[in-house]
N, C-alpha and C positions, 0 to 999 in steps of 0.2 A: 504493500499499499504505500500510495507516495502523499505528500502534502502539497496543498496549492504553491508554497514557496519553491518548493523542489520542482514541481512543473512548471513554475514561471522561469527558474535557472536554466532548467533543461529546454524551452522553449527559445528563450532567450539565446542560448548557446546554439542551437539549432539554426537561428538567424545570421548570428554571428559566422557560422561556419559558412553558411551559403554566400555571405556578403564578402567575407574577409579572407576565408580560408582558415587551415589549421594553425597558421601563424598568428592570425587575429583573434584566436579565442584564447583570453586571458580570464582569471577571475576578477580583475580589475575592470576588465572589458565588459564583461556579463553583469556587474554590479551598476555600471553607468549605464547600460544600454537598457537594463531593466528598471532602473530609476530606485535601485536599492541602496542602503546604506553601505558605506566602505567596508570590506570584510565579510558581507553577508554571504557570499558565493564560497569563501573560503572557509567561513564557518559550517556550510552544509556540507561541500565535497573539498576536503583538507588539500587533497594532492590533483594533480592535473589528470593523473588517472582517474582520481575519483570522478572528477568532473565529466571527464569522457565516458565512464561507465555508465553515468547518471543521463548524460546526454543520448547515448546509445540505446539505453532501455527505455527512454521516453520516445524515441523515433521509433523503436519496434513496435510499441503499443500504439503510435498513431497510424501507422503504416497497416498494424494489423485491423484496426478500426477502419480505413480506407478500402480494405480488400476482404471485409467480414463477407459481403453478399456471395463473393466469388468462394472463399474458404467453405461458407456454409452450403454450397450448392451440393455438397456430397449427398445431402439427403433429399435431395428433387431428381428429377429427370434430366440429368446434366448435359445429357448429348444435344437437347433441345436449347440450353441455356448458355453452355460453356463458351462460346464464341462470342455472344454478346456481352457476357459479363467480363469474359477476359480484356475484349477490346475496351470496355466501358473503363475497367479499373486500370488500365493503361494509359487512356487518354486522359482520366484524372491526376495519376501520377506526373503525366507531362504538362498539365496546367495547373491547376490548383495545387498539386503536391511537389512542385517543382523545386520549392525552398528546400523540402524536406529531402527531396531525392539528391539533390548536391551536397547538402550535409552528410547523408549516407556514405555517397562516393568519399569524401574527406575522411569520415571515420573508417571506411573501409580500407583505405590505404594506410592508416595509421596502424589498423589492427594487423597488418602484413608485420608490424614491427614491436608490438606489445601483445604477448600472450595473452596477458590478463583481459584485454579487450577482443581478442581474437574468439576466446572462448564465448563472450557476450554474444558476439557478432554471429558465430556459428549457431548457437542456440536460438538467435532470433529469426536466421534463414529456416532453421528446421521447422518452425511455427508457419513457414509457408509450406515448405518440401511436403510435409505430412498431409495437409488436407488434399494437396494437388494430387498425391498417390490415391488417395480415397476416392477422388473425383474421376480420376481416368480409370481406375478399377471400375467404378460404377458406370463408365461410359462403355466399357467393353475392351479396354487396353489388354493385349497379351503380355505386356510387361510393364505395369503400372509405375513402378519404381525408377524404370528407366526413362519411361515416357515423362513422367514428371519432371526429372532433371531436365529433360529437352524442352519443356513447357516453361519450365523456370528460367533457363537459360535463353529461351527465344526472349522471353519477357524482359530479362534483364538487359540484353543485346539490345533491343528495340529502344529501352529507355536511355543505355548508355550513349548509343549513337544520336538519338536525339538531343541530348543535354550537353553531351563534351564531345561526341563524335563530328560527323560531317554537319551536323546542326539543321538537319532537314526532319523536321517534326510532321510525323506522318498523320493524315485525317483518320477520323474515327472509320471510315469505309476502308482506307489502306490497313488498318489494324485488324477489322473484321475479316479482311480477305487473308493476312497473312496469318491469323489463328485458326482459319479454315483451313488453309493449305497445310499447316503444321497438322491439326489434327487428322485430316485427311491421310495424311504419310504415316502418323503413329497409330491410328486406329485401323487403317487398310481400307477404309470406305469413306463415303461422302457424310459428314455430320449434317444432320437435319436443319432446315431453316429455322 
């Protein structure tokens, strides 16, 4: 359970990561940007690692909320809704969730150098992969674990390319088509519209 103050600090850190990068994220910068008294952030998260962990945990909760309809789709007839829900979730990440996405990329790179952050990052990612396995199993996948990895990798690649790669932001129709083609390949049949 987090406190409103912890959420404020983490939300501010997400914004700073997106705006200034990893070097621009300091305890003092969070205090100033959040309008908190000096020392408030360091009182909550004593070290840089603790601040990064707090931020990554908050980011994972926010992204899980954004993808909740898709992640809960395993309980429905997923073949009918998987294309649309995945495309909508990706579009949301590329528009309203763009700041969180950029912050996540900053944290992902930092996690390659900090084992304690890597553990949190990997656990957060598992919260997306496990439901993807269930969704694809319900959709009739012959290898739902491998196909879920492909779906997640496709989604991550689309978002990364749009934000920091070629900079071409796909339309909702482009996303629908891409997801449909991926599912056609992994399921061995055309997903129903």
